[in-house]
C-alpha positions in Angstrom: -30.7 -5.9 31.3 -27.5 -5.5 32.3 -27.1 -9.2 33.7 -28.3 -10.4 30.3 -25.2 -8.4 28.8 -22.6 -9.7 31.5 -24.1 -13.0 31.0 -23.5 -12.9 27.3 -19.7 -11.4 27.6 -18.4 -13.4 29.7 -17.1 -16.1 27.6 -15.4 -13.6 25.4 -13.9 -11.9 28.4 -12.6 -15.6 29.6 -11.4 -16.2 25.8 -9.4 -12.6 25.9 -8.0 -13.8 29.5 -6.9 -17.1 28.3 -5.5 -15.7 25.3 -3.3 -13.0 27.2 -2.1 -15.6 29.7 -1.2 -18.0 26.7 0.9 -15.5 24.7 2.9 -14.6 27.9 4.0 -18.3 28.7 4.7 -18.6 25.0 6.7 -15.3 25.3 8.7 -16.7 28.5 9.3 -20.0 27.0 10.4 -18.6 23.3 12.1 -15.3 23.9 13.0 -13.3 21.0 15.7 -14.6 18.9 17.6 -11.4 19.5 17.8 -8.0 20.9 17.7 -6.3 17.6 13.9 -6.3 15.7 13.5 -7.8 12.0 12.9 -5.1 9.7 12.5 -7.4 6.9 9.1 -7.3 6.1 7.2 -10.4 4.2 7.5 -9.6 0.6 10.4 -7.3 0.8 13.2 -8.2 -2.1 15.6 -10.8 -1.2 19.4 -10.4 -2.7 18.6 -12.7 -5.6 15.9 -10.2 -6.7 18.4 -7.2 -6.8 21.2 -9.0 -8.8 22.2 -7.0 -11.7 20.0 -4.5 -11.3 21.0 -0.5 -11.8 20.2 0.5 -8.2 22.0 3.8 -8.4 18.5 4.7 -10.3 16.3 3.9 -7.3 15.3 6.7 -5.0 14.8 5.1 -1.3 12.3 6.1 1.4 12.8 9.2 3.1 11.7 11.6 5.6 12.3 14.5 3.6 9.9 13.3 0.8 6.3 14.5 0.8 3.4 12.4 0.1 2.8 13.6 -3.5 6.4 13.1 -4.0 6.4 9.6 -3.3 3.2 9.0 -5.5 5.2 10.7 -8.1 8.2 8.4 -7.8 5.7 5.4 -7.6 4.3 6.4 -11.0 7.5 6.8 -12.4 8.5 3.5 -11.5 5.4 1.9 -12.8 5.9 4.1 -16.2 9.4 2.5 -16.5 8.8 -0.3 -18.6 12.5 -1.7 -18.9 13.0 -5.2 -18.6 15.6 -4.7 -16.0 12.8 -4.4 -13.2 14.2 -1.2 -11.6 11.2 0.5 -12.4 9.0 -1.7 -10.2 11.7 -2.0 -7.6 11.4 2.0 -7.7 7.4 1.5 -7.0 7.9 -1.3 -4.4 10.6 0.4 -2.2 7.7 3.1 -1.3 5.0 0.4 -0.4 4.9 0.2 3.2 6.0 -2.7 5.3 2.2 -3.7 5.7 1.5 -3.3 2.1 4.8 -5.5 1.2 3.1 -8.0 3.6 -0.1 -8.1 1.5 1.2 -7.7 -2.3 5.0 -9.1 -2.3 7.0 -10.5 -3.2 8.8 -8.3 -5.7 7.6 -10.5 -8.9 4.0 -10.8 -7.7 3.8 -7.0 -6.8 5.2 -6.5 -10.2 2.7 -8.5 -11.9 -0.4 -7.1 -10.0 0.5 -3.6 -10.5 1.2 -3.9 -14.0 -2.0 -5.8 -15.1 -6.0 -5.2 -14.4 -7.2 -1.9 -12.9 -3.7 -0.6 -12.1 -2.4 -1.3 -15.7 -3.5 2.2 -17.1 -1.2 3.8 -14.8 2.1 2.0 -16.3 0.9 3.4 -19.8 -1.0 6.6 -19.4 -1.6 9.1 -22.1 -1.5 11.6 -19.3 -1.6 11.9 -15.3 -2.5 14.3 -12.9 -1.4 14.1 -9.5 -3.2 15.8 -6.8 -2.7 17.7 -3.6 -2.7 15.4 -0.8 -5.6 15.5 1.9 -4.1 15.0 5.4 -5.6 13.6 8.2 -3.4 13.3 11.2 -0.6 10.5 10.1 -2.6 9.5 6.8 -2.0 11.5 3.4 -4.5 10.7 0.2 -3.6 11.7 -2.9 -5.9 11.6 -5.9 -4.2 10.6 -9.2 -6.4 11.0 -12.2 -5.0 9.1 -15.5 -6.4 9.2 -18.9 -5.5 5.7 -20.2 -4.2 4.6 -23.6 -8.2 4.2 -24.7 -8.9 7.9 -23.6 -11.0 6.8 -20.7 -10.7 8.7 -17.5 -10.0 7.1 -14.6 -9.0 7.7 -10.9 -7.2 6.0 -7.8 -6.4 7.2 -4.1 -3.2 6.7 -3.1 -3.5 6.1 0.8 -0.2 7.0 2.3 0.9 6.8 6.0 4.0 8.1 7.9 5.5 5.4 9.5 7.0 5.1 12.9 9.2 2.1 12.8 12.9 2.2 11.9 14.3 2.0 9.0 11.3 4.0 7.6 10.6 6.2 10.7 8.9 9.4 9.6 8.7 8.3 5.8 5.7 8.4 3.9 4.7 5.1 2.0 2.1 3.5 0.5 -0.7 1.7 2.5 -2.7 1.3 -0.5 -4.0 2.3 -3.9 -8.0 2.4 -4.3 -9.7 2.9 -7.7 -11.8 6.2 -6.9 -13.8 6.1 -10.0 -15.5 3.0 -11.9 -13.6 1.8 -14.7 -16.9 1.8 -17.2 -19.1 4.9 -17.7 -22.3 5.0 -15.3 -25.3 4.1 -16.8 -27.7 6.7 -18.2 -30.2 8.0 -15.6 -33.8 6.9 -16.4 -35.6 9.4 -18.5 -38.3 11.6 -16.4 -41.4 11.0 -17.1 -43.3 13.5 -19.3 -45.9 15.7 -17.6 
């Protein structure tokens, strides 16, 4: 049995070795542009996105902020429907660099979080932010929403403590996942009469 497994895994192992060798050669040929790491994640706001915004209203990530405070700041930003865009910027500031790479740039992020399943958080009748549940460097915060149609919705904000400057030790949102279906569950089947 073991020889068959080794025979099966040999091409994979050879491909990994070749890939590692290629990456090493590429790094030798094309060294890093500069000694300083690039902290601008794909999807980060550009200077043109910030023109004319009152940035004094924006709270920036800080290691002093707890996960539930981050979620409250993001929800506050979502609820700021002023046309100047500061609210969306507030929400975007606490999206992790990995999250920004998927959901950015800023205008795309804004359209995504104010429409569809997430739109109810921008115009809620009521919001309840739960206590964080910790699993090492990850925190999950349940947000319960009563939307404009008086429907109950729930979302789980997944936050992670960041390990790279300029956000080192800051809690930032990695994802927001619907926790309860948008529609009511179907009625259970009637039990047969005895």
